[in-house]
N, C-alpha and C positions, 0 to 999 in steps of 0.2 A: 369613310374609314371609321370602323367601330373602335371602342375604347381599348379592346384587347390588342388590336392591330397597332394603335397608337403607342401603347406601352411596349410592344415588341420592337417597334422602330426606334423608340427612345433608348431601349436597352442596346440596340444595335449601334447607335451613335455613341452611347456611353462606353461600349467595349472599345471602339476606335480611340476615344479620348484617353481611356485608361491604359491601353496596351500599345499605342503608337505615338510617335512624335508628330503632333498635328501642326507644329510650326517647323518649317524647314530651318535647319541649323546652318545652311549654306548662306553666308552673308550676301552672296551675289544672287540669291534666288529672286526671280521676278515675282513669283507667286508664293509667298511664305505660308499661306493657308490653303494651298491647293488640295491637300489630302481631305480635309474636312468638307470643302466645297464639293469635291467629287462624291463624297459619301451622301450628302444631302441631295445632290442631283440624282444619284442612282436610286436612293430610297423613295423619293417622291416622284420620280420620272419627270423631271423638269430641267429646263436650262437654269443654271445657277450662276450668279455673278456676285462676287464680294468686292465692294469698293470702300476705299477710305472716304472721309468726308468731302475731299476735293474731287473725287471721281477717279482716282487712280485705281486700277485693277489690282487686287491682292490675290485673286484666284477666280477661275471660271471654268465651267464645263458646259458646252453647247451641244446637247444630244439632238436637238432639233435645229440643225444648222441652216435649214432652208428659210428660217425666219430672219436670217441675216442677209445683208446686201454687201456689195463691195465696199461701200462707205463704212458700214458698221464693222466689217472685217478689218478694215484699216485701223479703226479705233482700238480694236482688240489687240492688234499687232503693236500699236503704239502704247497700249496699256493705259489709255486715258479716254474717258467718255467725254462727249461734247459738253462744253461749259454751259451752254444754254439749257441743255437737258438737265444738268446737275442743279442749276438754279431752281428748277421746278421741283426736283427731288428734295432739295434742301429745305423746302417749305414744310415738309412732312415731319411731324414729331411723334406720330403714332402709326402703327401698321395700316397700310391701305391695301385691301384685297380685291382680287378680280377686276383689275383695271382693264377696260376694253381697249381694243386696238385703236379706236378713234381718239382716245385720250392722249394728250401730249406727254404723259408720263409712262406710256407703254414702252417696253424694251424692244418690241417688235420694230424692225426697220420700216420706216414710213413707205418706202418704195414697194414693199410686199405686203403691207398690212391688209389690203383688200383680199389677198389670197387666204387670209385666216380670220374670217368674220367672228369666229368664236374664241379667238385667242385671248388669253388672260395673263395679266402681269400682277404680281404681288410685291410690294416694297416694304421691307421690315427695317426700320431705323435701328442701328446698333448704338446704344447709349451707355456710357459709363461715368458714374459720379457726376451726373448732370450735364455732361458735354457730349455732343455728337461725335462718334468715332467713325461711323461709316454706315453702309447699307447692305443688306442682303436682298438681292432682287431675284425673284423666281418667275419662270414663264412656262406656260403650257399652250399647246395649239388648240385644244378642244375642251378638255375636262376642267371644270371650275374648281377652285380651291375650296375645301370644306374646313369645318372646325378642327378636324384631326390634323389636316395639313398645317394649319396655323399653330396648333399646340407644338408640333414638332419644329416648325420654323422658328417660333419664338424661343424654344428651348436651345436650338443651335445658336440663335442670335445672342443669347445670354452667355453661352460658352465663348463665343467670339468676342464679346465685349471684354471679358476677363483676359483672354489671350492677347487681344490687340493692345490693351492697356499694359500688359506685361512686356510686350514687344516694344512699345513706345518708351517705357522706362529703361529697358536695356539699351535702346538706341540713344537715349538722352545721357545715360551713364557713359556709353562709349564715346559720345561726342565730347563730353566734359573731360574724359581722360585724354582724348586726342588733343584737345585745346591746351591742356596743361603740358603735355609732351612737346607740342609745337612751341609754346612759349619758352620752355626750358631749353630746347634745342637752339632757337633763334637767339636767346640771351647769351649763349656760349660763343657766338660768332664775334669776331673782331669787326671793327668798322669796315675794313676793306672786304672781309669775307661776306659781311652783310650786303654790301653793294654788289658783290659778285652774284650772290644767290638771288637778289632782286632782279638782276639783269637776266640771269638764266631762266627764271620763271616768268618774266614779264610777258604778258599777252598770251601765255600758254593756255589752251582750252582743253587739251587732252593730258591725262596723267602720265602717259608714257611718250617719250620723245628722244631724239638724238641731237646732240650739239657738239661742236668742235671747240675745245678749250683754247687752242692756240689762236683761232680766229677771234674768239670772244676777247681774249687777253689783248690782242692787238687793237681791236676796235674800241674797247672801253678803257684802255690804258692800265690794265691790271696785269699782274704777273700770273703765270700759269700755276705757280705753287699756291697762291691765294685761292684760286678757283678750286684746286684739288683739295686743299685743306677745308674749305667751306663745305664741299660735298661730303668729305669724310666725316666731319662733325655731325652733319645731318643724318648720315648713314648710321653712325654709331648710336644715334638716338632712335633708330628704327623709324625714322620719318620717311626715308626713301631707300631705294637700292640703286646701285650703279654698276655698270659693266663696261670695260674698255673694249672698243671695237677697232683698236689699232689706228690705222690711218683714216678710218671712217669717223672717228670721234668717240664720244661716250654716250652710252644709253642710260637714260634716267627713268626710273619708274616710281611714281608716288602712289601707286596702287588704285586709288579711286579719284573721281572728279571732286568728291566731297573733301578729300584730304588735300588735293591740289589747291582748291579755293581757300581752305583753312590756312595752309602755309602762306599763300599769297597775301591773305589778310593780315596774318601775324607779322610777316616781314614788313608790310606797309605801316603797321602800327608801331613797330619797334623804333624808339628814338635813341639816337646816339649823340 
């Protein structure tokens, strides 16, 4: 890749960054950086995988799908790379280019590596303010990565470092806000309401569930009004939503597993 081609491709990436939202605003998005990952994959004609430091997939595009096996497909579906593989990757602090398929750090599935003797992997650490944020992993079946590829890859990694840090700050701010809301909501509960909410949420692993207030009241020695009041107070604080299902009970939705665990912890910590 000559210098003019490198500049043209950098401008192409820059246009995407300047004119599009490269971070998905959907809080439920599995791949918040998918748009930028797709762009680098298409520009360089590579498989591209963006991981956080622990190996969770933040975005990927596999244009050479035949380098994957059922095992690696399963990892992609679970959005988490193998911990043993990540231990080897985490040893890297600088970019490693043209890793052969025989190397343990190749992204090629071991089962099919022999089919791609010229396959090459490049791993680019994404670092922000001295801490590892993740990795951009690129793969080709034949053509080796040259200096032009690396200039573009490092450029994209720099953009990703900034955007990942911004995303982490947003998540931390949201978590702090949620913690304060949870504490305020729980503090508004009476002793009996607190006991009721603890019982309702005890051992729950899913944020949405159904329960029957009358059965709970009879089992735990609580009045139905205490249970209802506790739910209403939490609902008023936007901690959860509820819906009566008539004789089938009440449907409770705490929105996310993260929120469920936060409320459970806050209820357990509250002392009366």
